[in-house]
HTML snippet that shows the backbone in 3Dmol.js (N, CA, C, O; Angstrom):
<script src="https://3Dmol.org/build/3Dmol-min.js"></script>
<div id="view" style="width:600px;height:400px;position:relative"></div>
<script>
const pdb = `
ATOM      1  N   MET A   1      -1.057  11.545   8.566  1.00  0.00           N
ATOM      2  CA  MET A   1      -2.240  11.736   9.392  1.00  0.00           C
ATOM      3  C   MET A   1      -2.339  13.192   9.850  1.00  0.00           C
ATOM      4  O   MET A   1      -3.423  13.776   9.848  1.00  0.00           O
ATOM      5  N   VAL A   2      -1.209  13.772  10.241  1.00  0.00           N
ATOM      6  CA  VAL A   2      -1.202  15.160  10.695  1.00  0.00           C
ATOM      7  C   VAL A   2      -1.648  16.082   9.562  1.00  0.00           C
ATOM      8  O   VAL A   2      -2.425  17.012   9.776  1.00  0.00           O
ATOM      9  N   TRP A   3      -1.145  15.810   8.347  1.00  0.00           N
ATOM     10  CA  TRP A   3      -1.500  16.632   7.206  1.00  0.00           C
ATOM     11  C   TRP A   3      -3.012  16.597   6.967  1.00  0.00           C
ATOM     12  O   TRP A   3      -3.624  17.630   6.692  1.00  0.00           O
ATOM     13  N   VAL A   4      -3.609  15.414   7.073  1.00  0.00           N
ATOM     14  CA  VAL A   4      -5.052  15.281   6.868  1.00  0.00           C
ATOM     15  C   VAL A   4      -5.794  16.066   7.941  1.00  0.00           C
ATOM     16  O   VAL A   4      -6.767  16.754   7.632  1.00  0.00           O
ATOM     17  N   GLN A   5      -5.356  15.981   9.195  1.00  0.00           N
ATOM     18  CA  GLN A   5      -5.995  16.731  10.279  1.00  0.00           C
ATOM     19  C   GLN A   5      -5.898  18.229  10.033  1.00  0.00           C
ATOM     20  O   GLN A   5      -6.847  18.966  10.304  1.00  0.00           O
ATOM     21  N   GLN A   6      -4.754  18.687   9.520  1.00  0.00           N
ATOM     22  CA  GLN A   6      -4.582  20.111   9.211  1.00  0.00           C
ATOM     23  C   GLN A   6      -5.557  20.544   8.117  1.00  0.00           C
ATOM     24  O   GLN A   6      -6.151  21.618   8.201  1.00  0.00           O
ATOM     25  N   GLN A   7      -5.716  19.718   7.105  1.00  0.00           N
ATOM     26  CA  GLN A   7      -6.632  20.047   6.014  1.00  0.00           C
ATOM     27  C   GLN A   7      -8.072  20.115   6.508  1.00  0.00           C
ATOM     28  O   GLN A   7      -8.833  20.992   6.099  1.00  0.00           O
ATOM     29  N   ILE A   8      -8.442  19.193   7.385  1.00  0.00           N
ATOM     30  CA  ILE A   8      -9.800  19.200   7.946  1.00  0.00           C
ATOM     31  C   ILE A   8     -10.003  20.466   8.766  1.00  0.00           C
ATOM     32  O   ILE A   8     -11.046  21.112   8.661  1.00  0.00           O
ATOM     33  N   SER A   9      -9.003  20.830   9.590  1.00  0.00           N
ATOM     34  CA  SER A   9      -9.096  22.037  10.429  1.00  0.00           C
ATOM     35  C   SER A   9      -9.225  23.303   9.580  1.00  0.00           C
ATOM     36  O   SER A   9      -9.916  24.245   9.969  1.00  0.00           O
ATOM     37  N   ARG A  10      -8.571  23.323   8.442  1.00  0.00           N
ATOM     38  CA  ARG A  10      -8.620  24.492   7.548  1.00  0.00           C
ATOM     39  C   ARG A  10      -9.929  24.573   6.769  1.00  0.00           C
ATOM     40  O   ARG A  10     -10.221  25.587   6.136  1.00  0.00           O
ATOM     41  N   GLY A  11     -10.711  23.504   6.821  1.00  0.00           N
ATOM     42  CA  GLY A  11     -11.967  23.491   6.082  1.00  0.00           C
ATOM     43  C   GLY A  11     -11.806  23.123   4.622  1.00  0.00           C
ATOM     44  O   GLY A  11     -12.671  23.432   3.802  1.00  0.00           O
ATOM     45  N   THR A  12     -10.704  22.464   4.291  1.00  0.00           N
ATOM     46  CA  THR A  12     -10.452  22.046   2.905  1.00  0.00           C
ATOM     47  C   THR A  12     -11.525  21.065   2.463  1.00  0.00           C
ATOM     48  O   THR A  12     -11.913  20.178   3.223  1.00  0.00           O
ATOM     49  N   ASP A  13     -12.000  21.221   1.253  1.00  0.00           N
ATOM     50  CA  ASP A  13     -12.987  20.304   0.685  1.00  0.00           C
ATOM     51  C   ASP A  13     -12.275  19.008   0.296  1.00  0.00           C
ATOM     52  O   ASP A  13     -11.350  19.041  -0.515  1.00  0.00           O
ATOM     53  N   PRO A  14     -12.685  17.864   0.860  1.00  0.00           N
ATOM     54  CA  PRO A  14     -12.004  16.607   0.533  1.00  0.00           C
ATOM     55  C   PRO A  14     -12.097  16.242  -0.946  1.00  0.00           C
ATOM     56  O   PRO A  14     -11.252  15.503  -1.452  1.00  0.00           O
ATOM     57  N   ARG A  15     -13.099  16.744  -1.636  1.00  0.00           N
ATOM     58  CA  ARG A  15     -13.221  16.476  -3.079  1.00  0.00           C
ATOM     59  C   ARG A  15     -12.061  17.129  -3.835  1.00  0.00           C
ATOM     60  O   ARG A  15     -11.572  16.577  -4.821  1.00  0.00           O
ATOM     61  N   ASP A  16     -11.620  18.310  -3.370  1.00  0.00           N
ATOM     62  CA  ASP A  16     -10.471  18.963  -4.006  1.00  0.00           C
ATOM     63  C   ASP A  16      -9.199  18.143  -3.799  1.00  0.00           C
ATOM     64  O   ASP A  16      -8.361  18.050  -4.696  1.00  0.00           O
ATOM     65  N   VAL A  17      -9.059  17.552  -2.619  1.00  0.00           N
ATOM     66  CA  VAL A  17      -7.887  16.715  -2.334  1.00  0.00           C
ATOM     67  C   VAL A  17      -7.934  15.456  -3.187  1.00  0.00           C
ATOM     68  O   VAL A  17      -6.918  15.059  -3.759  1.00  0.00           O
ATOM     69  N   LEU A  18      -9.088  14.830  -3.279  1.00  0.00           N
ATOM     70  CA  LEU A  18      -9.222  13.587  -4.044  1.00  0.00           C
ATOM     71  C   LEU A  18      -8.965  13.783  -5.536  1.00  0.00           C
ATOM     72  O   LEU A  18      -8.573  12.841  -6.225  1.00  0.00           O
ATOM     73  N   LYS A  19      -9.182  14.985  -6.032  1.00  0.00           N
ATOM     74  CA  LYS A  19      -8.927  15.252  -7.458  1.00  0.00           C
ATOM     75  C   LYS A  19      -7.459  15.004  -7.808  1.00  0.00           C
ATOM     76  O   LYS A  19      -7.137  14.723  -8.963  1.00  0.00           O
ATOM     77  N   HIS A  20      -6.570  15.104  -6.820  1.00  0.00           N
ATOM     78  CA  HIS A  20      -5.151  14.846  -7.059  1.00  0.00           C
ATOM     79  C   HIS A  20      -4.844  13.352  -7.155  1.00  0.00           C
ATOM     80  O   HIS A  20      -3.822  12.965  -7.722  1.00  0.00           O
ATOM     81  N   PHE A  21      -5.728  12.507  -6.602  1.00  0.00           N
ATOM     82  CA  PHE A  21      -5.512  11.062  -6.595  1.00  0.00           C
ATOM     83  C   PHE A  21      -6.297  10.347  -7.690  1.00  0.00           C
ATOM     84  O   PHE A  21      -5.923   9.253  -8.114  1.00  0.00           O
ATOM     85  N   ILE A  22      -7.374  10.959  -8.141  1.00  0.00           N
ATOM     86  CA  ILE A  22      -8.263  10.315  -9.105  1.00  0.00           C
ATOM     87  C   ILE A  22      -8.227  11.102 -10.407  1.00  0.00           C
ATOM     88  O   ILE A  22      -8.421  12.317 -10.402  1.00  0.00           O
ATOM     89  N   LEU A  23      -7.981  10.425 -11.515  1.00  0.00           N
ATOM     90  CA  LEU A  23      -7.869  11.097 -12.807  1.00  0.00           C
ATOM     91  C   LEU A  23      -9.202  11.691 -13.259  1.00  0.00           C
ATOM     92  O   LEU A  23      -9.242  12.792 -13.807  1.00  0.00           O
ATOM     93  N   ASP A  24     -10.269  10.970 -13.032  1.00  0.00           N
ATOM     94  CA  ASP A  24     -11.582  11.423 -13.470  1.00  0.00           C
ATOM     95  C   ASP A  24     -12.413  11.746 -12.234  1.00  0.00           C
ATOM     96  O   ASP A  24     -12.889  10.838 -11.553  1.00  0.00           O
ATOM     97  N   GLU A  25     -12.591  13.031 -11.941  1.00  0.00           N
ATOM     98  CA  GLU A  25     -13.279  13.409 -10.711  1.00  0.00           C
ATOM     99  C   GLU A  25     -14.744  12.998 -10.686  1.00  0.00           C
ATOM    100  O   GLU A  25     -15.378  13.061  -9.633  1.00  0.00           O
ATOM    101  N   THR A  26     -15.295  12.579 -11.820  1.00  0.00           N
ATOM    102  CA  THR A  26     -16.675  12.097 -11.825  1.00  0.00           C
ATOM    103  C   THR A  26     -16.777  10.748 -11.112  1.00  0.00           C
ATOM    104  O   THR A  26     -17.879  10.270 -10.843  1.00  0.00           O
ATOM    105  N   GLU A  27     -15.618  10.125 -10.801  1.00  0.00           N
ATOM    106  CA  GLU A  27     -15.633   8.856 -10.076  1.00  0.00           C
ATOM    107  C   GLU A  27     -15.934   9.037  -8.594  1.00  0.00           C
ATOM    108  O   GLU A  27     -16.163   8.050  -7.894  1.00  0.00           O
ATOM    109  N   ILE A  28     -15.938  10.268  -8.098  1.00  0.00           N
ATOM    110  CA  ILE A  28     -16.247  10.531  -6.697  1.00  0.00           C
ATOM    111  C   ILE A  28     -17.768  10.616  -6.564  1.00  0.00           C
ATOM    112  O   ILE A  28     -18.382  11.548  -7.084  1.00  0.00           O
ATOM    113  N   PRO A  29     -18.376   9.658  -5.875  1.00  0.00           N
ATOM    114  CA  PRO A  29     -19.841   9.653  -5.756  1.00  0.00           C
ATOM    115  C   PRO A  29     -20.363  10.918  -5.062  1.00  0.00           C
ATOM    116  O   PRO A  29     -19.805  11.362  -4.059  1.00  0.00           O
ATOM    117  N   GLU A  30     -21.406  11.470  -5.592  1.00  0.00           N
ATOM    118  CA  GLU A  30     -22.003  12.697  -5.046  1.00  0.00           C
ATOM    119  C   GLU A  30     -22.600  12.483  -3.656  1.00  0.00           C
ATOM    120  O   GLU A  30     -22.643  13.412  -2.850  1.00  0.00           O
ATOM    121  N   ASN A  31     -23.060  11.269  -3.372  1.00  0.00           N
ATOM    122  CA  ASN A  31     -23.755  11.027  -2.107  1.00  0.00           C
ATOM    123  C   ASN A  31     -22.816  10.730  -0.938  1.00  0.00           C
ATOM    124  O   ASN A  31     -23.295  10.483   0.169  1.00  0.00           O
ATOM    125  N   PHE A  32     -21.493  10.746  -1.144  1.00  0.00           N
ATOM    126  CA  PHE A  32     -20.546  10.525  -0.046  1.00  0.00           C
ATOM    127  C   PHE A  32     -20.380  11.814   0.736  1.00  0.00           C
ATOM    128  O   PHE A  32     -20.149  12.872   0.151  1.00  0.00           O
ATOM    129  N   ASP A  33     -20.495  11.732   2.061  1.00  0.00           N
ATOM    130  CA  ASP A  33     -20.300  12.924   2.883  1.00  0.00           C
ATOM    131  C   ASP A  33     -18.811  13.167   3.116  1.00  0.00           C
ATOM    132  O   ASP A  33     -17.979  12.312   2.809  1.00  0.00           O
ATOM    133  N   ASN A  34     -18.484  14.335   3.658  1.00  0.00           N
ATOM    134  CA  ASN A  34     -17.086  14.712   3.852  1.00  0.00           C
ATOM    135  C   ASN A  34     -16.337  13.739   4.759  1.00  0.00           C
ATOM    136  O   ASN A  34     -15.179  13.416   4.497  1.00  0.00           O
ATOM    137  N   GLN A  35     -16.987  13.271   5.820  1.00  0.00           N
ATOM    138  CA  GLN A  35     -16.317  12.342   6.737  1.00  0.00           C
ATOM    139  C   GLN A  35     -15.892  11.067   6.010  1.00  0.00           C
ATOM    140  O   GLN A  35     -14.780  10.580   6.212  1.00  0.00           O
ATOM    141  N   THR A  36     -16.753  10.537   5.183  1.00  0.00           N
ATOM    142  CA  THR A  36     -16.428   9.335   4.409  1.00  0.00           C
ATOM    143  C   THR A  36     -15.275   9.610   3.452  1.00  0.00           C
ATOM    144  O   THR A  36     -14.386   8.774   3.293  1.00  0.00           O
ATOM    145  N   LEU A  37     -15.286  10.771   2.817  1.00  0.00           N
ATOM    146  CA  LEU A  37     -14.218  11.122   1.886  1.00  0.00           C
ATOM    147  C   LEU A  37     -12.887  11.304   2.606  1.00  0.00           C
ATOM    148  O   LEU A  37     -11.850  10.903   2.079  1.00  0.00           O
ATOM    149  N   TRP A  38     -12.890  11.904   3.808  1.00  0.00           N
ATOM    150  CA  TRP A  38     -11.645  12.052   4.570  1.00  0.00           C
ATOM    151  C   TRP A  38     -11.119  10.682   4.993  1.00  0.00           C
ATOM    152  O   TRP A  38      -9.907  10.467   5.010  1.00  0.00           O
ATOM    153  N   GLN A  39     -12.013   9.754   5.334  1.00  0.00           N
ATOM    154  CA  GLN A  39     -11.575   8.390   5.677  1.00  0.00           C
ATOM    155  C   GLN A  39     -10.926   7.723   4.467  1.00  0.00           C
ATOM    156  O   GLN A  39      -9.940   6.999   4.607  1.00  0.00           O
ATOM    157  N   LEU A  40     -11.474   7.965   3.295  1.00  0.00           N
ATOM    158  CA  LEU A  40     -10.895   7.433   2.063  1.00  0.00           C
ATOM    159  C   LEU A  40      -9.497   8.019   1.836  1.00  0.00           C
ATOM    160  O   LEU A  40      -8.566   7.294   1.484  1.00  0.00           O
ATOM    161  N   ILE A  41      -9.356   9.315   2.036  1.00  0.00           N
ATOM    162  CA  ILE A  41      -8.057   9.972   1.875  1.00  0.00           C
ATOM    163  C   ILE A  41      -7.056   9.399   2.870  1.00  0.00           C
ATOM    164  O   ILE A  41      -5.906   9.143   2.513  1.00  0.00           O
ATOM    165  N   LEU A  42      -7.480   9.197   4.110  1.00  0.00           N
ATOM    166  CA  LEU A  42      -6.591   8.605   5.122  1.00  0.00           C
ATOM    167  C   LEU A  42      -6.111   7.228   4.691  1.00  0.00           C
ATOM    168  O   LEU A  42      -4.941   6.891   4.871  1.00  0.00           O
ATOM    169  N   SER A  43      -7.005   6.436   4.126  1.00  0.00           N
ATOM    170  CA  SER A  43      -6.599   5.094   3.690  1.00  0.00           C
ATOM    171  C   SER A  43      -5.632   5.154   2.510  1.00  0.00           C
ATOM    172  O   SER A  43      -4.796   4.264   2.350  1.00  0.00           O
ATOM    173  N   ILE A  44      -5.738   6.200   1.679  1.00  0.00           N
ATOM    174  CA  ILE A  44      -4.837   6.347   0.541  1.00  0.00           C
ATOM    175  C   ILE A  44      -3.435   6.733   1.003  1.00  0.00           C
ATOM    176  O   ILE A  44      -2.451   6.197   0.493  1.00  0.00           O
ATOM    177  N   VAL A  45      -3.328   7.657   1.964  1.00  0.00           N
ATOM    178  CA  VAL A  45      -2.021   8.178   2.358  1.00  0.00           C
ATOM    179  C   VAL A  45      -1.384   7.428   3.523  1.00  0.00           C
ATOM    180  O   VAL A  45      -0.230   7.691   3.862  1.00  0.00           O
ATOM    181  N   SER A  46      -2.106   6.505   4.137  1.00  0.00           N
ATOM    182  CA  SER A  46      -1.565   5.757   5.278  1.00  0.00           C
ATOM    183  C   SER A  46      -0.724   4.583   4.821  1.00  0.00           C
ATOM    184  O   SER A  46      -0.951   4.016   3.752  1.00  0.00           O
ATOM    185  N   GLU A  47       0.249   4.224   5.642  1.00  0.00           N
ATOM    186  CA  GLU A  47       1.072   3.051   5.374  1.00  0.00           C
ATOM    187  C   GLU A  47       0.281   1.795   5.726  1.00  0.00           C
ATOM    188  O   GLU A  47      -0.405   1.763   6.748  1.00  0.00           O
ATOM    189  N   PRO A  48       0.368   0.776   4.904  1.00  0.00           N
ATOM    190  CA  PRO A  48      -0.336  -0.464   5.261  1.00  0.00           C
ATOM    191  C   PRO A  48       0.311  -1.099   6.484  1.00  0.00           C
ATOM    192  O   PRO A  48       1.493  -0.872   6.743  1.00  0.00           O
ATOM    193  N   PRO A  49      -0.438  -1.885   7.234  1.00  0.00           N
ATOM    194  CA  PRO A  49       0.150  -2.532   8.408  1.00  0.00           C
ATOM    195  C   PRO A  49       1.238  -3.515   7.984  1.00  0.00           C
ATOM    196  O   PRO A  49       1.136  -4.151   6.935  1.00  0.00           O
ATOM    197  N   LYS A  50       2.270  -3.632   8.800  1.00  0.00           N
ATOM    198  CA  LYS A  50       3.359  -4.560   8.489  1.00  0.00           C
ATOM    199  C   LYS A  50       2.919  -5.990   8.770  1.00  0.00           C
ATOM    200  O   LYS A  50       2.165  -6.259   9.706  1.00  0.00           O
ATOM    201  N   ARG A  51       3.415  -6.905   7.926  1.00  0.00           N
ATOM    202  CA  ARG A  51       3.102  -8.323   8.120  1.00  0.00           C
ATOM    203  C   ARG A  51       3.841  -8.854   9.323  1.00  0.00           C
ATOM    204  O   ARG A  51       4.966  -8.443   9.610  1.00  0.00           O
ATOM    205  N   ARG A  52       3.204  -9.770  10.023  1.00  0.00           N
ATOM    206  CA  ARG A  52       3.880 -10.432  11.135  1.00  0.00           C
ATOM    207  C   ARG A  52       4.785 -11.522  10.598  1.00  0.00           C
ATOM    208  O   ARG A  52       4.463 -12.179   9.608  1.00  0.00           O
ATOM    209  N   LYS A  53       5.911 -11.708  11.252  1.00  0.00           N
ATOM    210  CA  LYS A  53       6.859 -12.736  10.858  1.00  0.00           C
ATOM    211  C   LYS A  53       6.231 -14.110  11.093  1.00  0.00           C
ATOM    212  O   LYS A  53       5.542 -14.329  12.090  1.00  0.00           O
ATOM    213  N   LEU A  54       6.479 -15.022  10.166  1.00  0.00           N
ATOM    214  CA  LEU A  54       5.994 -16.387  10.329  1.00  0.00           C
ATOM    215  C   LEU A  54       6.829 -17.081  11.399  1.00  0.00           C
ATOM    216  O   LEU A  54       8.057 -17.099  11.314  1.00  0.00           O
ATOM    217  N   ALA A  55       6.180 -17.643  12.393  1.00  0.00           N
ATOM    218  CA  ALA A  55       6.869 -18.230  13.547  1.00  0.00           C
ATOM    219  C   ALA A  55       7.769 -19.401  13.157  1.00  0.00           C
ATOM    220  O   ALA A  55       8.802 -19.618  13.790  1.00  0.00           O
ATOM    221  N   HIS A  56       7.391 -20.158  12.124  1.00  0.00           N
ATOM    222  CA  HIS A  56       8.156 -21.353  11.760  1.00  0.00           C
ATOM    223  C   HIS A  56       9.355 -21.041  10.853  1.00  0.00           C
ATOM    224  O   HIS A  56      10.168 -21.927  10.595  1.00  0.00           O
ATOM    225  N   VAL A  57       9.477 -19.816  10.372  1.00  0.00           N
ATOM    226  CA  VAL A  57      10.616 -19.444   9.534  1.00  0.00           C
ATOM    227  C   VAL A  57      11.636 -18.738  10.435  1.00  0.00           C
ATOM    228  O   VAL A  57      11.497 -17.555  10.745  1.00  0.00           O
ATOM    229  N   THR A  58      12.662 -19.491  10.845  1.00  0.00           N
ATOM    230  CA  THR A  58      13.594 -18.952  11.842  1.00  0.00           C
ATOM    231  C   THR A  58      15.026 -18.795  11.347  1.00  0.00           C
ATOM    232  O   THR A  58      15.822 -18.101  11.979  1.00  0.00           O
ATOM    233  N   THR A  59      15.366 -19.430  10.222  1.00  0.00           N
ATOM    234  CA  THR A  59      16.752 -19.352   9.748  1.00  0.00           C
ATOM    235  C   THR A  59      16.796 -19.132   8.241  1.00  0.00           C
ATOM    236  O   THR A  59      15.842 -19.438   7.525  1.00  0.00           O
ATOM    237  N   LEU A  60      17.911 -18.602   7.777  1.00  0.00           N
ATOM    238  CA  LEU A  60      18.130 -18.423   6.349  1.00  0.00           C
ATOM    239  C   LEU A  60      18.203 -19.785   5.657  1.00  0.00           C
ATOM    240  O   LEU A  60      17.744 -19.940   4.526  1.00  0.00           O
ATOM    241  N   GLU A  61      18.777 -20.757   6.339  1.00  0.00           N
ATOM    242  CA  GLU A  61      18.868 -22.107   5.769  1.00  0.00           C
ATOM    243  C   GLU A  61      17.480 -22.681   5.503  1.00  0.00           C
ATOM    244  O   GLU A  61      17.275 -23.376   4.508  1.00  0.00           O
ATOM    245  N   TYR A  62      16.540 -22.398   6.374  1.00  0.00           N
ATOM    246  CA  TYR A  62      15.167 -22.871   6.193  1.00  0.00           C
ATOM    247  C   TYR A  62      14.581 -22.260   4.915  1.00  0.00           C
ATOM    248  O   TYR A  62      13.930 -22.952   4.132  1.00  0.00           O
ATOM    249  N   VAL A  63      14.815 -20.969   4.714  1.00  0.00           N
ATOM    250  CA  VAL A  63      14.291 -20.288   3.526  1.00  0.00           C
ATOM    251  C   VAL A  63      14.930 -20.853   2.259  1.00  0.00           C
ATOM    252  O   VAL A  63      14.237 -21.092   1.270  1.00  0.00           O
ATOM    253  N   VAL A  64      16.247 -21.068   2.281  1.00  0.00           N
ATOM    254  CA  VAL A  64      16.948 -21.633   1.124  1.00  0.00           C
ATOM    255  C   VAL A  64      16.385 -23.007   0.800  1.00  0.00           C
ATOM    256  O   VAL A  64      16.129 -23.315  -0.364  1.00  0.00           O
ATOM    257  N   ASP A  65      16.190 -23.832   1.815  1.00  0.00           N
ATOM    258  CA  ASP A  65      15.631 -25.173   1.602  1.00  0.00           C
ATOM    259  C   ASP A  65      14.209 -25.089   1.053  1.00  0.00           C
ATOM    260  O   ASP A  65      13.832 -25.860   0.171  1.00  0.00           O
ATOM    261  N   LEU A  66      13.436 -24.168   1.568  1.00  0.00           N
ATOM    262  CA  LEU A  66      12.062 -23.985   1.088  1.00  0.00           C
ATOM    263  C   LEU A  66      12.051 -23.606  -0.387  1.00  0.00           C
ATOM    264  O   LEU A  66      11.242 -24.127  -1.155  1.00  0.00           O
ATOM    265  N   ILE A  67      12.945 -22.700  -0.790  1.00  0.00           N
ATOM    266  CA  ILE A  67      13.038 -22.305  -2.198  1.00  0.00           C
ATOM    267  C   ILE A  67      13.471 -23.485  -3.065  1.00  0.00           C
ATOM    268  O   ILE A  67      12.910 -23.709  -4.138  1.00  0.00           O
ATOM    269  N   ARG A  68      14.470 -24.242  -2.600  1.00  0.00           N
ATOM    270  CA  ARG A  68      14.959 -25.387  -3.387  1.00  0.00           C
ATOM    271  C   ARG A  68      13.906 -26.468  -3.579  1.00  0.00           C
ATOM    272  O   ARG A  68      13.872 -27.114  -4.626  1.00  0.00           O
ATOM    273  N   THR A  69      13.055 -26.673  -2.597  1.00  0.00           N
ATOM    274  CA  THR A  69      12.085 -27.768  -2.669  1.00  0.00           C
ATOM    275  C   THR A  69      10.726 -27.345  -3.211  1.00  0.00           C
ATOM    276  O   THR A  69       9.857 -28.192  -3.418  1.00  0.00           O
ATOM    277  N   SER A  70      10.528 -26.054  -3.443  1.00  0.00           N
ATOM    278  CA  SER A  70       9.238 -25.578  -3.955  1.00  0.00           C
ATOM    279  C   SER A  70       9.132 -25.835  -5.444  1.00  0.00           C
ATOM    280  O   SER A  70      10.125 -25.773  -6.169  1.00  0.00           O
ATOM    281  N   LYS A  71       7.924 -26.124  -5.894  1.00  0.00           N
ATOM    282  CA  LYS A  71       7.683 -26.373  -7.306  1.00  0.00           C
ATOM    283  C   LYS A  71       7.288 -25.088  -8.035  1.00  0.00           C
ATOM    284  O   LYS A  71       7.597 -24.930  -9.216  1.00  0.00           O
ATOM    285  N   LYS A  72       6.613 -24.176  -7.349  1.00  0.00           N
ATOM    286  CA  LYS A  72       6.192 -22.917  -7.957  1.00  0.00           C
ATOM    287  C   LYS A  72       6.574 -21.777  -7.016  1.00  0.00           C
ATOM    288  O   LYS A  72       6.324 -21.837  -5.812  1.00  0.00           O
ATOM    289  N   ILE A  73       7.184 -20.739  -7.585  1.00  0.00           N
ATOM    290  CA  ILE A  73       7.606 -19.586  -6.796  1.00  0.00           C
ATOM    291  C   ILE A  73       7.197 -18.323  -7.538  1.00  0.00           C
ATOM    292  O   ILE A  73       7.382 -18.226  -8.751  1.00  0.00           O
ATOM    293  N   VAL A  74       6.647 -17.367  -6.824  1.00  0.00           N
ATOM    294  CA  VAL A  74       6.319 -16.061  -7.382  1.00  0.00           C
ATOM    295  C   VAL A  74       7.212 -15.044  -6.692  1.00  0.00           C
ATOM    296  O   VAL A  74       7.307 -15.024  -5.465  1.00  0.00           O
ATOM    297  N   VAL A  75       7.871 -14.195  -7.488  1.00  0.00           N
ATOM    298  CA  VAL A  75       8.751 -13.175  -6.938  1.00  0.00           C
ATOM    299  C   VAL A  75       8.185 -11.809  -7.302  1.00  0.00           C
ATOM    300  O   VAL A  75       7.988 -11.515  -8.481  1.00  0.00           O
ATOM    301  N   LEU A  76       7.925 -10.977  -6.309  1.00  0.00           N
ATOM    302  CA  LEU A  76       7.440  -9.622  -6.530  1.00  0.00           C
ATOM    303  C   LEU A  76       8.539  -8.660  -6.108  1.00  0.00           C
ATOM    304  O   LEU A  76       9.099  -8.785  -5.018  1.00  0.00           O
ATOM    305  N   THR A  77       8.844  -7.704  -6.970  1.00  0.00           N
ATOM    306  CA  THR A  77       9.887  -6.735  -6.648  1.00  0.00           C
ATOM    307  C   THR A  77       9.356  -5.333  -6.865  1.00  0.00           C
ATOM    308  O   THR A  77       8.282  -5.136  -7.433  1.00  0.00           O
ATOM    309  N   GLY A  78      10.116  -4.377  -6.408  1.00  0.00           N
ATOM    310  CA  GLY A  78       9.734  -2.988  -6.591  1.00  0.00           C
ATOM    311  C   GLY A  78      10.714  -2.271  -7.488  1.00  0.00           C
ATOM    312  O   GLY A  78      11.600  -2.890  -8.078  1.00  0.00           O
ATOM    313  N   ALA A  79      10.556  -0.980  -7.590  1.00  0.00           N
ATOM    314  CA  ALA A  79      11.419  -0.162  -8.432  1.00  0.00           C
ATOM    315  C   ALA A  79      12.858  -0.231  -7.924  1.00  0.00           C
ATOM    316  O   ALA A  79      13.105  -0.315  -6.721  1.00  0.00           O
ATOM    317  N   GLY A  80      13.793  -0.195  -8.858  1.00  0.00           N
ATOM    318  CA  GLY A  80      15.205  -0.187  -8.484  1.00  0.00           C
ATOM    319  C   GLY A  80      15.859  -1.549  -8.461  1.00  0.00           C
ATOM    320  O   GLY A  80      17.071  -1.638  -8.266  1.00  0.00           O
ATOM    321  N   VAL A  81      15.102  -2.610  -8.652  1.00  0.00           N
ATOM    322  CA  VAL A  81      15.682  -3.949  -8.673  1.00  0.00           C
ATOM    323  C   VAL A  81      16.214  -4.203 -10.074  1.00  0.00           C
ATOM    324  O   VAL A  81      15.480  -4.100 -11.057  1.00  0.00           O
ATOM    325  N   ARG A  82      17.486  -4.534 -10.155  1.00  0.00           N
ATOM    326  CA  ARG A  82      18.120  -4.752 -11.453  1.00  0.00           C
ATOM    327  C   ARG A  82      17.945  -6.207 -11.894  1.00  0.00           C
ATOM    328  O   ARG A  82      17.698  -7.101 -11.084  1.00  0.00           O
ATOM    329  N   ASP A  83      18.079  -6.408 -13.195  1.00  0.00           N
ATOM    330  CA  ASP A  83      18.034  -7.776 -13.733  1.00  0.00           C
ATOM    331  C   ASP A  83      19.218  -8.553 -13.180  1.00  0.00           C
ATOM    332  O   ASP A  83      20.346  -8.061 -13.164  1.00  0.00           O
ATOM    333  N   ALA A  84      18.955  -9.741 -12.739  1.00  0.00           N
ATOM    334  CA  ALA A  84      20.024 -10.624 -12.259  1.00  0.00           C
ATOM    335  C   ALA A  84      19.644 -12.037 -12.611  1.00  0.00           C
ATOM    336  O   ALA A  84      18.495 -12.440 -12.426  1.00  0.00           O
ATOM    337  N   SER A  85      20.578 -12.784 -13.106  1.00  0.00           N
ATOM    338  CA  SER A  85      20.308 -14.185 -13.382  1.00  0.00           C
ATOM    339  C   SER A  85      21.274 -15.020 -12.554  1.00  0.00           C
ATOM    340  O   SER A  85      22.457 -14.699 -12.439  1.00  0.00           O
ATOM    341  N   PHE A  86      20.758 -16.075 -11.993  1.00  0.00           N
ATOM    342  CA  PHE A  86      21.596 -16.970 -11.199  1.00  0.00           C
ATOM    343  C   PHE A  86      20.981 -18.355 -11.207  1.00  0.00           C
ATOM    344  O   PHE A  86      19.792 -18.517 -11.484  1.00  0.00           O
ATOM    345  N   GLU A  87      21.780 -19.333 -10.907  1.00  0.00           N
ATOM    346  CA  GLU A  87      21.305 -20.705 -10.859  1.00  0.00           C
ATOM    347  C   GLU A  87      21.424 -21.204  -9.432  1.00  0.00           C
ATOM    348  O   GLU A  87      22.324 -20.817  -8.686  1.00  0.00           O
ATOM    349  N   MET A  88      20.492 -22.072  -9.076  1.00  0.00           N
ATOM    350  CA  MET A  88      20.557 -22.673  -7.741  1.00  0.00           C
ATOM    351  C   MET A  88      20.972 -24.112  -7.872  1.00  0.00           C
ATOM    352  O   MET A  88      21.091 -24.813  -6.867  1.00  0.00           O
TER     353      MET A  88
END
`;
const viewer = $3Dmol.createViewer("view");
viewer.addModel(pdb, "pdb");
viewer.setStyle({}, {cartoon: {color: "spectrum"}});
viewer.zoomTo();
viewer.render();
</script>
């Protein structure tokens, strides 16, 4: 957020900043004003809000039981997760 404020104070053109995020700069609509473009940049560089903990999930045993009794499970991982196989 501070970096974006500094760029605005310096008079940086938000279209120049967006060129670093968008491969084809023709995707930036001509009719968008600078304020709208800075809001877009803020949404790109900001951290998403953290999810609230589910009140009914209070123990590891509850999660294990939920996994064992579920019929369909989707697992999403990020970079750095190694292949692992295990049986339950």
